[in-house]
A tleap script that builds the chain and sets N, CA, C and O, in Angstrom:
source leaprc.protein.ff14SB
mol = sequence {
  NMET PHE GLU GLU ILE LYS THR ILE VAL ALA
  GLU ASN LEU GLY VAL GLU GLU ASP SER ILE
  THR MET GLU SER SER PHE LYS ASP ASP LEU
  LYS ALA ASP SER LEU ASP LEU PHE GLU MET
  VAL MET ALA LEU GLU GLU ASN TYR GLY ILE
  GLU ILE PRO THR ASP ASP LEU GLY GLN LEU
  GLU THR VAL ALA ASP VAL ILE ASP TYR ILE
  GLN SER HIE LYS CGLU
}
set mol.1.N position { 46.516 19.128 -150.483 }
set mol.1.CA position { 46.955 17.886 -151.084 }
set mol.1.C position { 48.490 17.806 -151.106 }
set mol.1.O position { 49.055 16.726 -150.934 }
set mol.2.N position { 49.149 18.926 -151.312 }
set mol.2.CA position { 50.618 18.933 -151.356 }
set mol.2.C position { 51.211 18.390 -150.063 }
set mol.2.O position { 52.158 17.604 -150.090 }
set mol.3.N position { 50.649 18.813 -148.922 }
set mol.3.CA position { 51.182 18.353 -147.626 }
set mol.3.C position { 51.023 16.843 -147.470 }
set mol.3.O position { 51.932 16.172 -146.981 }
set mol.4.N position { 49.868 16.302 -147.884 }
set mol.4.CA position { 49.645 14.852 -147.807 }
set mol.4.C position { 50.647 14.105 -148.670 }
set mol.4.O position { 51.240 13.115 -148.242 }
set mol.5.N position { 50.829 14.593 -149.892 }
set mol.5.CA position { 51.731 13.927 -150.816 }
set mol.5.C position { 53.173 14.038 -150.328 }
set mol.5.O position { 53.951 13.093 -150.462 }
set mol.6.N position { 53.528 15.189 -149.765 }
set mol.6.CA position { 54.869 15.351 -149.197 }
set mol.6.C position { 55.138 14.277 -148.141 }
set mol.6.O position { 56.219 13.688 -148.109 }
set mol.7.N position { 54.167 14.029 -147.292 }
set mol.7.CA position { 54.312 13.022 -146.245 }
set mol.7.C position { 54.504 11.632 -146.847 }
set mol.7.O position { 55.379 10.881 -146.415 }
set mol.8.N position { 53.692 11.292 -147.839 }
set mol.8.CA position { 53.791 9.978 -148.486 }
set mol.8.C position { 55.149 9.829 -149.176 }
set mol.8.O position { 55.805 8.794 -149.056 }
set mol.9.N position { 55.560 10.864 -149.892 }
set mol.9.CA position { 56.846 10.827 -150.599 }
set mol.9.C position { 57.984 10.676 -149.591 }
set mol.9.O position { 58.874 9.848 -149.787 }
set mol.10.N position { 57.968 11.456 -148.528 }
set mol.10.CA position { 59.028 11.398 -147.522 }
set mol.10.C position { 59.119 10.010 -146.898 }
set mol.10.O position { 60.214 9.472 -146.729 }
set mol.11.N position { 57.971 9.430 -146.555 }
set mol.11.CA position { 57.956 8.106 -145.929 }
set mol.11.C position { 58.489 7.033 -146.876 }
set mol.11.O position { 59.232 6.144 -146.461 }
set mol.12.N position { 58.105 7.123 -148.146 }
set mol.12.CA position { 58.475 6.072 -149.095 }
set mol.12.C position { 59.865 6.234 -149.676 }
set mol.12.O position { 60.486 5.248 -150.072 }
set mol.13.N position { 60.358 7.439 -149.735 }
set mol.13.CA position { 61.677 7.660 -150.326 }
set mol.13.C position { 62.753 7.901 -149.278 }
set mol.13.O position { 63.933 8.005 -149.612 }
set mol.14.N position { 62.352 7.990 -148.012 }
set mol.14.CA position { 63.324 8.180 -146.947 }
set mol.14.C position { 64.022 9.523 -146.997 }
set mol.14.O position { 65.220 9.618 -146.733 }
set mol.15.N position { 63.268 10.573 -147.340 }
set mol.15.CA position { 63.828 11.925 -147.382 }
set mol.15.C position { 63.072 12.806 -146.397 }
set mol.15.O position { 61.975 12.464 -145.954 }
set mol.16.N position { 63.670 13.943 -146.061 }
set mol.16.CA position { 63.023 14.891 -145.162 }
set mol.16.C position { 61.902 15.629 -145.901 }
set mol.16.O position { 62.075 16.028 -147.053 }
set mol.17.N position { 60.768 15.809 -145.246 }
set mol.17.CA position { 59.660 16.539 -145.864 }
set mol.17.C position { 60.077 17.943 -146.276 }
set mol.17.O position { 59.610 18.460 -147.291 }
set mol.18.N position { 60.961 18.564 -145.489 }
set mol.18.CA position { 61.397 19.930 -145.790 }
set mol.18.C position { 62.150 20.024 -147.112 }
set mol.18.O position { 62.241 21.103 -147.698 }
set mol.19.N position { 62.689 18.907 -147.583 }
set mol.19.CA position { 63.458 18.931 -148.829 }
set mol.19.C position { 62.577 18.762 -150.067 }
set mol.19.O position { 63.073 18.811 -151.192 }
set mol.20.N position { 61.279 18.564 -149.865 }
set mol.20.CA position { 60.360 18.297 -150.979 }
set mol.20.C position { 59.615 19.571 -151.364 }
set mol.20.O position { 58.977 20.218 -150.534 }
set mol.21.N position { 59.714 19.909 -152.648 }
set mol.21.CA position { 58.965 21.044 -153.190 }
set mol.21.C position { 58.109 20.552 -154.347 }
set mol.21.O position { 58.209 19.394 -154.752 }
set mol.22.N position { 57.276 21.422 -154.872 }
set mol.22.CA position { 56.447 21.066 -156.023 }
set mol.22.C position { 57.328 20.693 -157.218 }
set mol.22.O position { 56.952 19.851 -158.034 }
set mol.23.N position { 58.487 21.317 -157.316 }
set mol.23.CA position { 59.371 21.098 -158.460 }
set mol.23.C position { 60.352 19.944 -158.250 }
set mol.23.O position { 61.120 19.618 -159.156 }
set mol.24.N position { 60.337 19.326 -157.079 }
set mol.24.CA position { 61.280 18.240 -156.803 }
set mol.24.C position { 61.119 17.102 -157.808 }
set mol.24.O position { 60.024 16.577 -158.008 }
set mol.25.N position { 62.231 16.738 -158.430 }
set mol.25.CA position { 62.260 15.592 -159.338 }
set mol.25.C position { 62.537 14.345 -158.495 }
set mol.25.O position { 63.455 14.329 -157.675 }
set mol.26.N position { 61.734 13.307 -158.708 }
set mol.26.CA position { 61.913 12.094 -157.910 }
set mol.26.C position { 63.295 11.469 -158.129 }
set mol.26.O position { 63.940 11.030 -157.177 }
set mol.27.N position { 63.735 11.433 -159.364 }
set mol.27.CA position { 65.020 10.788 -159.656 }
set mol.27.C position { 66.203 11.714 -159.388 }
set mol.27.O position { 67.173 11.306 -158.749 }
set mol.28.N position { 66.135 12.946 -159.866 }
set mol.28.CA position { 67.289 13.843 -159.755 }
set mol.28.C position { 67.450 14.454 -158.366 }
set mol.28.O position { 68.546 14.441 -157.805 }
set mol.29.N position { 66.357 14.992 -157.806 }
set mol.29.CA position { 66.445 15.690 -156.517 }
set mol.29.C position { 66.298 14.756 -155.317 }
set mol.29.O position { 66.987 14.920 -154.310 }
set mol.30.N position { 65.400 13.778 -155.424 }
set mol.30.CA position { 65.095 12.921 -154.276 }
set mol.30.C position { 65.784 11.559 -154.371 }
set mol.30.O position { 65.632 10.717 -153.486 }
set mol.31.N position { 66.536 11.351 -155.443 }
set mol.31.CA position { 67.365 10.142 -155.627 }
set mol.31.C position { 66.578 8.838 -155.521 }
set mol.31.O position { 67.060 7.858 -154.953 }
set mol.32.N position { 65.360 8.835 -156.074 }
set mol.32.CA position { 64.519 7.639 -156.027 }
set mol.32.C position { 64.899 6.692 -157.161 }
set mol.32.O position { 65.148 7.122 -158.287 }
set mol.33.N position { 64.939 5.394 -156.847 }
set mol.33.CA position { 65.134 4.409 -157.908 }
set mol.33.C position { 63.771 3.819 -158.277 }
set mol.33.O position { 62.750 4.206 -157.709 }
set mol.34.N position { 63.757 2.900 -159.213 }
set mol.34.CA position { 62.471 2.392 -159.703 }
set mol.34.C position { 61.678 1.673 -158.614 }
set mol.34.O position { 60.450 1.756 -158.599 }
set mol.35.N position { 62.341 0.981 -157.717 }
set mol.35.CA position { 61.635 0.302 -156.624 }
set mol.35.C position { 61.016 1.330 -155.676 }
set mol.35.O position { 59.875 1.171 -155.243 }
set mol.36.N position { 61.768 2.379 -155.356 }
set mol.36.CA position { 61.232 3.455 -154.513 }
set mol.36.C position { 59.970 4.045 -155.141 }
set mol.36.O position { 58.964 4.260 -154.465 }
set mol.37.N position { 60.047 4.300 -156.441 }
set mol.37.CA position { 58.910 4.912 -157.139 }
set mol.37.C position { 57.709 3.977 -157.152 }
set mol.37.O position { 56.571 4.415 -156.981 }
set mol.38.N position { 57.965 2.689 -157.356 }
set mol.38.CA position { 56.883 1.700 -157.355 }
set mol.38.C position { 56.167 1.689 -156.004 }
set mol.38.O position { 54.937 1.695 -155.949 }
set mol.39.N position { 56.933 1.672 -154.922 }
set mol.39.CA position { 56.346 1.654 -153.577 }
set mol.39.C position { 55.587 2.945 -153.289 }
set mol.39.O position { 54.529 2.923 -152.660 }
set mol.40.N position { 56.131 4.072 -153.754 }
set mol.40.CA position { 55.457 5.345 -153.554 }
set mol.40.C position { 54.131 5.381 -154.316 }
set mol.40.O position { 53.119 5.850 -153.796 }
set mol.41.N position { 54.148 4.885 -155.549 }
set mol.41.CA position { 52.919 4.863 -156.351 }
set mol.41.C position { 51.874 3.980 -155.690 }
set mol.41.O position { 50.695 4.335 -155.674 }
set mol.42.N position { 52.274 2.843 -155.145 }
set mol.42.CA position { 51.323 1.969 -154.447 }
set mol.42.C position { 50.694 2.702 -153.263 }
set mol.42.O position { 49.491 2.589 -153.029 }
set mol.43.N position { 51.500 3.444 -152.524 }
set mol.43.CA position { 50.982 4.198 -151.380 }
set mol.43.C position { 50.021 5.296 -151.849 }
set mol.43.O position { 48.987 5.522 -151.220 }
set mol.44.N position { 50.353 5.971 -152.940 }
set mol.44.CA position { 49.467 7.016 -153.480 }
set mol.44.C position { 48.151 6.413 -153.954 }
set mol.44.O position { 47.084 6.978 -153.712 }
set mol.45.N position { 48.224 5.268 -154.627 }
set mol.45.CA position { 47.009 4.602 -155.107 }
set mol.45.C position { 46.095 4.248 -153.934 }
set mol.45.O position { 44.885 4.469 -153.985 }
set mol.46.N position { 46.691 3.701 -152.887 }
set mol.46.CA position { 45.911 3.310 -151.712 }
set mol.46.C position { 45.306 4.531 -151.027 }
set mol.46.O position { 44.141 4.517 -150.629 }
set mol.47.N position { 46.101 5.578 -150.892 }
set mol.47.CA position { 45.658 6.771 -150.187 }
set mol.47.C position { 44.542 7.504 -150.930 }
set mol.47.O position { 43.605 8.011 -150.313 }
set mol.48.N position { 44.647 7.556 -152.255 }
set mol.48.CA position { 43.689 8.340 -153.039 }
set mol.48.C position { 42.659 7.499 -153.775 }
set mol.48.O position { 41.812 8.051 -154.477 }
set mol.49.N position { 42.709 6.185 -153.634 }
set mol.49.CA position { 41.710 5.322 -154.245 }
set mol.49.C position { 41.706 5.381 -155.765 }
set mol.49.O position { 40.650 5.316 -156.394 }
set mol.50.N position { 42.897 5.505 -156.353 }
set mol.50.CA position { 43.008 5.516 -157.809 }
set mol.50.C position { 43.992 4.451 -158.238 }
set mol.50.O position { 44.727 3.897 -157.420 }
set mol.51.N position { 44.001 4.167 -159.540 }
set mol.51.CA position { 44.996 3.254 -160.092 }
set mol.51.C position { 45.868 4.039 -161.050 }
set mol.51.O position { 45.366 4.760 -161.912 }
set mol.52.N position { 47.163 3.897 -160.896 }
set mol.52.CA position { 48.110 4.574 -161.784 }
set mol.52.C position { 48.759 3.490 -162.642 }
set mol.52.O position { 49.637 2.767 -162.170 }
set mol.53.N position { 48.331 3.374 -163.905 }
set mol.53.CA position { 48.889 2.337 -164.774 }
set mol.53.C position { 50.394 2.527 -164.996 }
set mol.53.O position { 50.896 3.651 -164.999 }
set mol.54.N position { 51.091 1.426 -165.177 }
set mol.54.CA position { 52.533 1.463 -165.396 }
set mol.54.C position { 52.889 2.389 -166.561 }
set mol.54.O position { 53.903 3.085 -166.519 }
set mol.55.N position { 52.053 2.394 -167.593 }
set mol.55.CA position { 52.321 3.247 -168.759 }
set mol.55.C position { 52.327 4.728 -168.409 }
set mol.55.O position { 52.949 5.525 -169.112 }
set mol.56.N position { 51.644 5.110 -167.330 }
set mol.56.CA position { 51.569 6.524 -166.937 }
set mol.56.C position { 52.727 6.957 -166.037 }
set mol.56.O position { 52.911 8.152 -165.804 }
set mol.57.N position { 53.502 6.011 -165.533 }
set mol.57.CA position { 54.564 6.356 -164.575 }
set mol.57.C position { 55.609 7.294 -165.162 }
set mol.57.O position { 56.168 8.121 -164.441 }
set mol.58.N position { 55.879 7.183 -166.441 }
set mol.58.CA position { 56.866 8.035 -167.080 }
set mol.58.C position { 56.494 9.511 -167.050 }
set mol.58.O position { 57.361 10.379 -167.143 }
set mol.59.N position { 55.206 9.788 -166.922 }
set mol.59.CA position { 54.721 11.173 -166.863 }
set mol.59.C position { 54.965 11.805 -165.499 }
set mol.59.O position { 54.946 13.030 -165.370 }
set mol.60.N position { 55.189 10.996 -164.499 }
set mol.60.CA position { 55.263 11.478 -163.123 }
set mol.60.C position { 56.719 11.705 -162.712 }
set mol.60.O position { 57.318 10.876 -162.026 }
set mol.61.N position { 57.269 12.822 -163.134 }
set mol.61.CA position { 58.673 13.105 -162.851 }
set mol.61.C position { 58.873 14.001 -161.641 }
set mol.61.O position { 59.912 13.933 -160.984 }
set mol.62.N position { 57.885 14.845 -161.336 }
set mol.62.CA position { 58.002 15.772 -160.206 }
set mol.62.C position { 56.794 15.627 -159.292 }
set mol.62.O position { 55.805 14.982 -159.639 }
set mol.63.N position { 56.894 16.237 -158.126 }
set mol.63.CA position { 55.778 16.229 -157.176 }
set mol.63.C position { 54.557 16.900 -157.809 }
set mol.63.O position { 53.434 16.426 -157.643 }
set mol.64.N position { 54.771 17.988 -158.526 }
set mol.64.CA position { 53.660 18.683 -159.193 }
set mol.64.C position { 52.973 17.770 -160.202 }
set mol.64.O position { 51.749 17.805 -160.332 }
set mol.65.N position { 53.747 16.950 -160.919 }
set mol.65.CA position { 53.162 16.005 -161.875 }
set mol.65.C position { 52.219 15.035 -161.166 }
set mol.65.O position { 51.137 14.733 -161.669 }
set mol.66.N position { 52.633 14.552 -159.999 }
set mol.66.CA position { 51.807 13.611 -159.234 }
set mol.66.C position { 50.510 14.283 -158.794 }
set mol.66.O position { 49.436 13.695 -158.917 }
set mol.67.N position { 50.600 15.496 -158.288 }
set mol.67.CA position { 49.406 16.214 -157.836 }
set mol.67.C position { 48.449 16.434 -159.003 }
set mol.67.O position { 47.248 16.195 -158.875 }
set mol.68.N position { 48.973 16.886 -160.133 }
set mol.68.CA position { 48.131 17.099 -161.321 }
set mol.68.C position { 47.473 15.798 -161.758 }
set mol.68.O position { 46.289 15.779 -162.094 }
set mol.69.N position { 48.234 14.715 -161.754 }
set mol.69.CA position { 47.710 13.413 -162.178 }
set mol.69.C position { 46.577 12.966 -161.259 }
set mol.69.O position { 45.514 12.560 -161.728 }
set mol.70.N position { 46.809 13.043 -159.957 }
set mol.70.CA position { 45.792 12.603 -159.001 }
set mol.70.C position { 44.536 13.453 -159.124 }
set mol.70.O position { 43.426 12.921 -159.124 }
set mol.71.N position { 44.697 14.759 -159.227 }
set mol.71.CA position { 43.536 15.640 -159.339 }
set mol.71.C position { 42.730 15.345 -160.609 }
set mol.71.O position { 41.502 15.434 -160.593 }
set mol.72.N position { 43.396 15.002 -161.687 }
set mol.72.CA position { 42.674 14.756 -162.932 }
set mol.72.C position { 42.089 13.334 -163.012 }
set mol.72.O position { 41.265 13.061 -163.885 }
set mol.73.N position { 42.505 12.430 -162.116 }
set mol.73.CA position { 42.020 11.050 -162.167 }
set mol.73.C position { 41.160 10.651 -160.960 }
set mol.73.O position { 40.643 9.535 -160.915 }
set mol.74.N position { 41.007 11.548 -159.992 }
set mol.74.CA position { 40.141 11.232 -158.853 }
set mol.74.C position { 38.695 11.262 -159.292 }
set mol.74.O position { 38.303 12.064 -160.140 }
set mol.75.N position { 37.913 10.384 -158.710 }
set mol.75.CA position { 36.487 10.319 -159.061 }
set mol.75.C position { 35.712 11.446 -158.442 }
set mol.75.O position { 34.500 11.541 -158.635 }
savepdb mol mol.pdb
quit
């Protein structure tokens, strides 16, 4: 799952996949702004068939947070 998410993050944030780790912070390390994050979340929702409510976005600060969230919300 990490490799898939790395690809989605790289495509949506315009960063190199090699620069993405489990601990990468979207805002601090990957320099994502709110629009970048919104587009990335839409891609994750489409890819994994889940809905990530706006209220939950604050919890998703690192790549590991996204993986944990998706794993706990997948059907």
